[in-house]
N, C-alpha and C positions, 0 to 999 in steps of 0.2 A: 876412150878419150886419150889423146896424145899429151905429151908433156907440155907442148906449146899451148894447146887448148886449156890445159889445167892452169898454167900460169896466167893465161888471159882471163880466166874466170876469177882467179885470185885477185888480179889487178882490178877487175870491174867491181868486185865486192868491196875492195879497199877504197876505191874511188867513191862509191856510194856511202860507205861508212864515214870516211873523212869529210866528204862534202856536207853530210847531215850534221856531223859534230861541229865543224867550223861555222856552219850557218847558225846553229842553236847557240853556240858560245858567243858569237858576235852580234846576235839579235835578241837574246833573252837575258834578263837579269836572273840571278839565282832564285830558284823556286817558281819562276814565272811558268804559267801553264796556259795551254790553249785546248779547249774541248773540241775534238773532232766529232765524236759521237758520245753518247752517255757512257759507253763502255771503253772509250779510247781517248786518251789525252796525250799531248806533247807537254812534258813537264821537265824542266831543266834542273838536273842535280849533277854533282860531281862526287866521285869516290876515289879512294886510294888505289883501286885497281884489282882488288880481290873479289871473288864471287860474293854476291849479296852484300857488298860493302864492308866485309870483314877486313880488319887492318892487322898487319904484323907489328908487334910492339918494337919500340926502340928506334934510334936514329937510322939504323941500317936495315930495318925491316923492309921498307919500300925499295931500297937499292937491291936487296937480296931477291925480292919478288921479281923485279924487272930483269935482273941477270938470269934468274931461273927461267923466266919466260923466253929469253933470247936463246938459251941453250935448248929449251924444249922445241922452239921453232926450227932450230937446226935439225933436230931429230925428226920432226914432222916433214921437213923438206926431203930428208933422206927416205922416209917412209913413202912419200908420194913418188919419188923417182924410182924406188924399188918396186912399187906396185905397178907403175906403168911398164917398167922393164919386164916384169913377170906376167904382164897382161892380166892383171887381177880384174875382178868384176868392176863394172862401172859404178855400182853401188858404193864399193869401197873407195874408189877414186874420187867420187863426188863428196863423200863424207870427209875424206882427208883434205880436199880443196876447201871445204867450208870451215873446217877446224883451223887450217893453216891461215886462211884469210882473216878469220876472227881474231886469232892470236896475234897476228901482225898488226891488225887494226888497233887493238888495245895497247900493244907495245909502243906504237907511234905516239899515242897520248902520253904514256908514262915517260918516254925518253925525251920528247920534244916540247910538249905543251907548256911545261914549266918555264921554258926559256923563250917562247915566242908569244905567249899571251900574258896580259896583266890579270890581276885578280878579278874574278866574277863575284859580285856581291848582290845583295838585295837592293842596293842603290844604284849600281852601275853595270853597264854591259861591258864585257871585255873587248879589248882591241887586239888585233893580230900584229905581230912584229913590234910589240910595245918596247919602249926604252926602259920600262920598269916591270920586268917580268915577275911573276909571282913565285917562281921557284928556281930550281937548278936542273941541269940535265939529269935524267934518270929519276926525277922526283916529281914528274907531272901528275895531274889528276885525270882520271878517265871521265869523259863526258857521257852522261846517260840522258835519255829523253822519252822513250816509249813507255807509256803507263796504261795498263788495261785493268781498271777497277771494275771487273765484270759483275761482281755482286757486292752489295753492301747491305747489312741488316743486323738483326739480333739473332744470335744462335738459339736454337730451341733449349728450353730449360732442362731437358732430359740428358743433354750432353754433359758428361762429367767435367769438372773443373771450369770449363769455359761457358757452360750453359747460361743463357740470359745476358751474356755480354755482347756489346757491339763488335762486329767483325767485318772484314772485307776480303774478297778474293778477286784478284791476284795482285799482291802488293809490290812485287818487284818492278823496278824501273830499269830499263836496259837500253842497249843501242844495237846498231846493225851487226857489229862484231859479235856481241853476245848472242844475238839471234842465230848468226851463222854457226858459232861453236855449238850451241844447243841443238840446232838442226842436224849438224854433222854427227854428234853423239847419238841423237835420236835415230838416225839412219843406221848407225852401227848396232844399236840395241834392237830396233824393230826388225831390221832386215839382216840380222846376224848371219844366218845361214847363207844368204845370197852374197853377203860381203866377203865371207871367208870360204866360199866353196872352192874346192881344189880342181 
C-alpha cells in the first residue's frame, strides 16, 4: 500500500465516521435508540472521549486528553510514513491506517463539536453550527451509537460474586472511529508475526 492509498483509506474512514456521528447527533435525542436486530441497536450517547467513557478529573483533564491525542496522532503519522518507506507488511500498514483514522475521528469530536453543536438532551435534537454551542474548542464530547447487546440474562448461581444476578454482554457503545482503532490493534495482536516480519 502506497502512502497515497493509505491517506485515501484514512480519509474514507473519517468520512464514514463523521457522517454517521453528524447524522446521529442531528437526528437523535440523547439516549434515543433504534433496534436494527435483537442483538444490534443504534443508541445515541456522548462521552468525554476516553475509552469506556472514563473521564480525567479536573478542568484541564479533557484538554490534556485532547492534546495528548494530537501528539499521538503525529507519532502515528510518522509511523505510517516510516512503514511505507521501509516497505513493511501490508498487515502493519492497514493496522496503522485504521488506528490513525480512528484517532483523528475522535479528535475531531473533541476539538470541534463543542463549538459547532448545541447541547443534545433527552428533550431536543442538536443543531449543527448553532449560535449557542454547548462547549468550547478542545472540550467537545465524542458521539457514540453502535450497541450490540448480544446476550442478556441471569448468570448461573455457581459463578462467584455475580451468580444469580442479571447481566448482559456486550455493554460498550462505540462509533466507527472506535471500531477502526480496535480493529487496528486486533490486527497487530492476531497477526503480530506478519506485521513485524523483517
